[in-house]
C-alpha positions in Angstrom: -68.3 -21.3 47.0 -65.2 -21.8 44.8 -63.1 -18.7 44.5 -61.8 -18.3 41.0 -58.3 -16.9 40.3 -57.4 -14.7 37.3 -54.4 -15.6 35.1 -53.1 -12.9 32.8 -50.6 -14.0 30.2 -48.3 -11.7 28.4 -48.2 -13.1 24.8 -51.6 -14.6 25.1 -51.7 -15.7 21.4 -48.2 -17.0 21.4 -47.4 -20.7 21.1 -46.9 -21.4 24.8 -49.7 -19.3 26.2 -52.2 -20.6 23.7 -51.1 -24.2 24.5 -51.8 -23.4 28.2 -55.3 -22.0 27.6 -56.4 -24.5 24.9 -54.7 -27.4 26.8 -56.7 -26.6 30.0 -59.9 -27.0 27.9 -58.7 -30.0 26.0 -60.6 -33.3 26.2 -57.9 -35.7 27.4 -57.4 -37.9 30.4 -53.6 -37.2 30.2 -53.6 -33.5 31.1 -51.6 -34.1 34.2 -48.6 -35.4 32.3 -45.6 -33.1 32.4 -46.7 -31.5 35.6 -44.4 -31.8 38.6 -47.3 -30.9 40.9 -49.4 -33.8 39.6 -47.0 -36.3 41.1 -47.8 -38.0 44.4 -45.1 -35.9 46.2 -47.6 -32.9 46.3 -50.9 -34.7 46.5 -51.8 -33.3 49.9 -51.1 -29.6 49.1 -54.0 -27.3 48.5 -53.2 -25.8 45.1 -55.7 -24.0 42.9 -57.2 -26.2 40.2 -57.1 -25.5 36.5 -60.9 -25.3 36.4 -60.7 -22.4 38.9 -58.6 -20.3 36.6 -60.0 -17.4 34.5 -57.7 -16.5 31.6 -56.9 -13.2 29.9 -53.9 -11.2 28.9 -52.1 -9.1 26.3 -50.7 -9.6 22.9 -49.5 -7.4 20.0 -51.4 -9.5 17.4 -55.1 -9.6 17.6 -57.0 -12.9 17.1 -59.1 -15.1 19.4 -57.6 -18.2 21.1 -59.5 -20.6 18.8 -58.0 -19.1 15.7 -54.6 -19.0 17.4 -54.8 -22.7 18.3 -55.7 -23.4 14.6 -52.7 -21.4 13.5 -50.2 -23.0 15.9 -51.5 -26.6 15.3 -49.7 -27.7 18.5 -52.7 -29.4 20.1 -54.7 -31.7 17.8 -58.0 -30.1 16.8 -60.2 -32.9 18.1 -58.9 -32.3 21.6 -60.1 -28.6 21.7 -62.9 -28.5 19.1 -65.7 -28.7 21.7 -64.2 -25.6 23.4 -64.6 -23.4 20.4 -67.1 -21.1 22.0 -64.9 -20.5 25.1 -61.7 -20.0 23.0 -63.4 -17.6 20.6 -64.3 -15.4 23.5 -60.7 -15.2 24.6 -59.0 -12.2 22.9 -56.1 -10.1 24.1 -55.7 -6.6 25.3 -53.2 -4.5 23.4 -49.6 -5.3 24.3 -47.0 -2.7 25.4 -43.9 -2.3 23.2 -40.8 -0.2 23.1 -37.4 -0.4 21.4 -36.5 -3.6 23.3 -39.2 -5.6 21.5 -39.0 -7.6 18.3 -39.3 -5.7 15.1 -42.6 -7.5 14.4 -44.0 -6.2 17.7 -42.8 -2.7 17.1 -44.5 -2.6 13.7 -47.7 -4.1 15.0 -50.9 -2.0 14.7 -52.3 -3.7 17.8 -50.0 -2.4 20.4 -49.3 0.6 22.7 -46.1 2.3 21.7 -44.4 3.2 25.0 -42.2 5.9 23.3 -45.4 7.9 22.7 -46.2 8.0 26.4 -45.1 10.9 28.7 -42.9 8.6 30.8 -42.4 4.9 31.7 -44.7 5.1 34.7 -47.6 5.9 32.4 -47.3 2.4 30.9 -47.1 0.9 34.4 -50.4 2.7 35.3 -52.0 1.5 32.1 -51.1 -2.1 33.0 -52.5 -1.6 36.4 -55.8 -0.4 34.9 -55.9 -3.4 32.6 -55.5 -5.7 35.6 -58.1 -3.8 37.6 -60.7 -4.0 34.8 -60.0 -7.7 34.2 -60.7 -8.3 37.9 -64.0 -6.3 37.8 -65.1 -7.9 34.6 -64.6 -11.5 36.0 -65.5 -10.7 39.6 -62.0 -11.7 40.8 -60.0 -10.8 43.9 -56.6 -12.3 42.9 -54.7 -12.5 39.6 -51.3 -14.1 38.7 -49.4 -12.5 35.8 -47.1 -14.6 33.7 -44.7 -13.1 31.1 -44.5 -15.4 28.0 -43.6 -12.8 25.5 -40.8 -13.3 22.9 -37.2 -12.7 24.1 -36.4 -9.0 24.1 -33.4 -7.2 22.6 -30.5 -6.5 24.9 -30.3 -2.7 24.8 -28.5 -1.8 28.0 -26.2 -3.4 30.5 -27.7 -4.7 33.7 -25.4 -2.6 35.8 -26.7 0.6 34.2 -30.3 -0.5 34.6 -29.7 -1.2 38.3 -29.0 2.5 38.8 -32.7 3.0 38.4 -35.0 3.1 41.4 -38.8 3.0 41.4 -39.2 6.7 41.9 -37.3 7.3 38.6 -40.0 5.8 36.5 -41.9 9.1 36.3 -38.7 10.7 34.8 -37.7 7.9 32.4 -39.0 7.8 28.9 -40.9 4.7 27.7 -37.9 3.2 25.9 -35.4 3.2 28.8 -36.3 -0.1 30.5 -37.5 -3.3 28.9 -41.2 -3.3 28.1 -41.5 -6.4 30.4 -40.7 -4.2 33.4 -44.0 -2.3 32.8 -45.9 -5.6 33.2 -43.9 -6.6 36.3 -44.2 -3.3 38.1 -47.9 -3.0 37.2 -48.6 -6.5 38.5 -46.7 -5.8 41.7 -48.5 -2.6 42.5 -51.8 -4.4 42.0 -50.7 -7.1 44.4 -50.4 -9.8 41.7 -47.7 -12.5 41.7 -45.5 -12.2 38.7 -43.6 -15.0 36.8 -41.0 -14.3 34.1 -40.7 -17.5 31.9 -38.3 -15.7 29.5 -34.6 -14.8 29.5 -35.2 -11.1 30.0 -33.6 -8.8 32.6 -36.9 -7.9 34.3 -36.4 -9.7 37.7 -32.7 -8.9 37.8 -33.5 -5.2 38.5 -33.0 -4.7 42.2 -35.8 -2.2 42.6 -38.3 -4.7 41.2 -37.8 -7.2 44.0 -37.6 -4.4 46.6 -41.0 -3.2 45.3 -42.4 -6.8 45.6 -41.3 -7.2 49.2 -42.8 -3.8 50.1 -46.1 -4.7 48.4 -46.1 -8.4 49.7 -46.0 -10.0 46.2 -44.2 -13.3 45.1 -41.9 -13.3 42.1 -40.4 -16.2 40.1 -38.0 -16.5 37.3 -36.2 -16.6 35.0 -36.1 -18.5 31.6 -38.2 -21.7 31.7 -36.2 -24.9 31.9 -37.9 -27.3 29.5 -35.5 -29.5 27.5 -31.9 -29.4 26.6 -30.6 -27.5 29.6 -32.8 -29.7 31.8 -30.9 -32.7 30.5 -27.6 -31.0 31.3 -28.6 -30.6 35.0 -29.1 -34.4 35.0 -26.0 -35.5 33.1 -23.4 -33.1 34.6 -23.8 -34.5 38.1 -23.4 -38.0 36.7 -20.1 -37.0 35.1 -18.9 -35.4 38.3 -19.9 -38.3 40.6 -18.3 -40.9 38.2 -15.2 -38.6 38.1 -15.2 -38.4 34.3 -13.5 -35.3 32.9 -15.6 -33.3 30.5 -13.6 -32.3 27.4 -16.4 -30.7 25.4 -20.1 -30.4 25.0 -21.6 -29.3 21.7 -25.3 -28.3 21.7 -27.5 -27.2 18.8 -31.2 -26.6 18.5 -33.5 -26.3 15.4 -36.9 -24.7 16.0 -39.4 -23.3 13.6 -41.8 -21.3 15.7 -41.7 -17.6 16.4 -39.4 -18.2 19.4 -36.9 -19.9 17.1 -37.2 -17.1 14.5 -36.5 -14.4 17.1 -33.7 -16.4 18.8 -31.9 -16.8 15.5 -31.2 -13.0 15.7 -28.0 -12.0 17.6 -29.7 -9.0 19.3 -32.3 -11.3 20.9 -30.4 -14.5 21.5 -27.5 -13.2 23.8 -29.2 -13.8 27.2 -30.7 -17.1 26.1 -27.3 -18.4 25.0 -25.7 -17.1 28.2 -28.3 -19.0 30.3 -27.7 -22.2 28.3 -23.9 -21.9 28.6 -23.8 -21.2 32.4 -25.2 -24.5 33.6 -22.2 -26.9 33.4 -19.3 -25.0 35.0 -20.9 -24.4 38.4 -22.1 -28.0 38.7 -18.9 -29.6 37.5 -16.6 -27.2 39.5 -14.2 -26.5 36.6 -14.3 -24.6 33.3 -11.5 -26.1 31.1 -13.8 -27.6 28.5 -15.3 -26.5 25.3 -19.0 -25.6 25.5 -20.8 -24.5 22.3 -24.5 -23.7 22.1 -26.3 -22.7 18.9 -30.0 -22.0 18.0 -31.1 -22.2 14.4 -34.4 -21.2 12.9 -35.7 -24.0 10.7 -39.3 -23.3 9.7 -40.4 -26.9 8.7 -40.1 -28.0 12.3 -42.3 -25.3 13.7 -42.9 -26.1 17.4 -41.3 -29.6 17.2 -37.9 -28.6 18.4 -34.9 -30.9 17.8 -31.8 -30.6 20.0 -28.5 -32.5 19.4 -25.8 -32.9 22.0 -22.4 -34.4 21.5 -20.5 -34.9 24.8 -16.8 -35.7 24.8 -15.1 -36.8 28.0 -12.1 -38.7 29.4 -12.3 -41.9 31.4 -9.7 -44.2 33.1 -6.1 -43.5 31.9 -7.4 -40.4 30.1 -8.8 -42.4 27.3 -11.5 -40.5 25.3 -15.1 -41.5 25.1 -18.3 -39.7 24.0 -22.1 -40.1 23.8 -24.8 -38.4 21.9 -28.3 -37.2 22.8 -31.0 -36.5 20.2 -33.9 -34.6 21.9 -37.1 -34.6 19.9 -39.4 -32.3 21.9 -42.6 -30.3 21.4 -41.5 -27.0 22.8 -44.9 -25.7 24.0 -46.1 -29.1 25.1 -43.0 -29.2 27.4 -43.5 -25.7 28.7 -47.3 -25.5 29.2 -47.6 -27.8 32.3 -44.7 -26.0 33.9 -46.5 -22.6 33.4 -49.6 -24.1 35.0 -47.5 -25.4 37.9 -46.0 -22.0 38.4 -49.4 -20.3 38.5 -50.4 -22.8 41.3 -47.1 -22.2 43.2 -47.5 -18.4 43.0 -51.1 -18.4 44.2 -50.0 -20.7 47.1 -47.1 -18.4 48.0 -49.4 -15.4 48.0 -51.9 -17.2 50.3 -49.1 -18.2 52.6 -47.3 -14.9 52.7 -44.1 -15.8 50.9 -42.9 -12.7 49.1 -40.1 -11.7 46.7 -38.2 -14.1 44.5 -39.3 -17.7 45.3 -36.0 -19.6 45.3 -37.7 -23.0 45.9 -39.0 -22.8 42.3 -35.5 -23.1 40.9 -36.3 -26.4 39.2 -38.5 -24.5 36.7 -35.8 -22.2 35.4 -32.6 -22.2 33.4 -31.5 -19.1 35.4 -33.0 -19.5 38.9 -32.6 -16.2 40.7 -31.3 -15.7 44.2 -33.5 -13.4 46.3 -31.6 -10.4 47.6 -33.5 -11.0 50.9 -32.5 -14.7 51.1 -30.6 -16.4 53.9 -30.1 -19.7 52.1 -26.7 -21.2 51.6 -27.3 -22.4 48.1 -24.1 -21.8 46.0 -24.2 -19.0 43.4 -22.8 -18.6 40.0 -23.0 -14.9 39.3 -26.6 -14.2 40.4 -27.8 -17.7 39.5 -28.5 -20.5 42.0 -26.3 -23.6 41.3 -28.4 -26.7 41.5 -28.6 -30.0 39.8 -32.0 -31.3 38.8 -32.3 -33.5 41.9 -30.9 -30.7 44.2 -33.6 -28.4 42.8 -36.3 -31.0 43.2 -35.3 -31.6 46.8 -35.3 -27.8 47.4 -38.9 -27.8 46.2 -39.9 -30.7 48.4 -38.3 -29.3 51.5 -40.2 -26.0 51.0 -43.5 -27.7 51.1 -42.5 -29.9 54.1 -41.5 -27.0 56.2 -44.1 -24.3 55.4 -47.1 -24.0 57.7 -50.0 -24.5 55.3 -52.8 -22.0 55.4 -55.8 -23.0 53.3 
């Protein structure tokens, strides 16, 4: 008998999450493209399959997955039209919002306002109940929770948030911590692996990983690495190995979906820009160069992101040279197979008793986190693992070569 696994997505009707669920049901022979785990390097590993996943989740906007797919227009209609009945049954639970969320989420009628609850822990317990009921409804033993919500506002400094411990949640009001923390803590207390694919502070809170270790739960994050920053982890090592001196790197993005709209706002974009800016210096080993990153909302492009990079460097005799990159990507098409990979990794880690932050999944993130329980010698830049693309891939390979596999 095949054991199904639950997948609960925060932001179920958003572009990336909807691409995941409608993409799994799409009629295409090319569904494996974009997945690292679909390569031959991992063909002998017993990962959960897409057809063994049962989807659900939360959102602050109510519609079914079929209508959401029609709205986003990311996957061609002919690829998912025969899954209309399935997609129409897939509707979200009410999402949890507080002052950290987007103004649109705060003003949504289909949401639970955390400031109206008696304390932050009440929201955590409501998330736990949502997960428990999802398990019962679908006859599931295990669930993976993936946070795909829009980037939150940056309301408080991390050092202040790290003064909080788990026991404080019953005394804190519903606005004190990011709303994403309610999902993370609720998932952990229910024994569910948790992935943060966004640039939020959730997994940087010390008590969150402490709680995951105590409850034997895997974590992974943060900020999915899908396009422009991915290219930097490839090109920066080339510049270093060839001994070219970087003078400046200018990056800009135009994006017209809700992610682009939110990231055009200063109060939401700070952590994303920080993640994008922090990749070159630790790989190159020096910082005396100009590095500019900009994100602009341009509605006509919707999900078809365009990224321009202009790279200036010095070669032999200090003579200047440059090259340009024009990245024409489909944002959610790049992200969806990585999300599916991460669900499989997290289920594997749970089955094989690997808990806390999963450092070997660094290749999937712009800001791969170091576990506070780690003994690895991977260099750090602040709290971020310093890895080129190939270093990160080798780290992933080595993990699966060494671990005793339990089916």
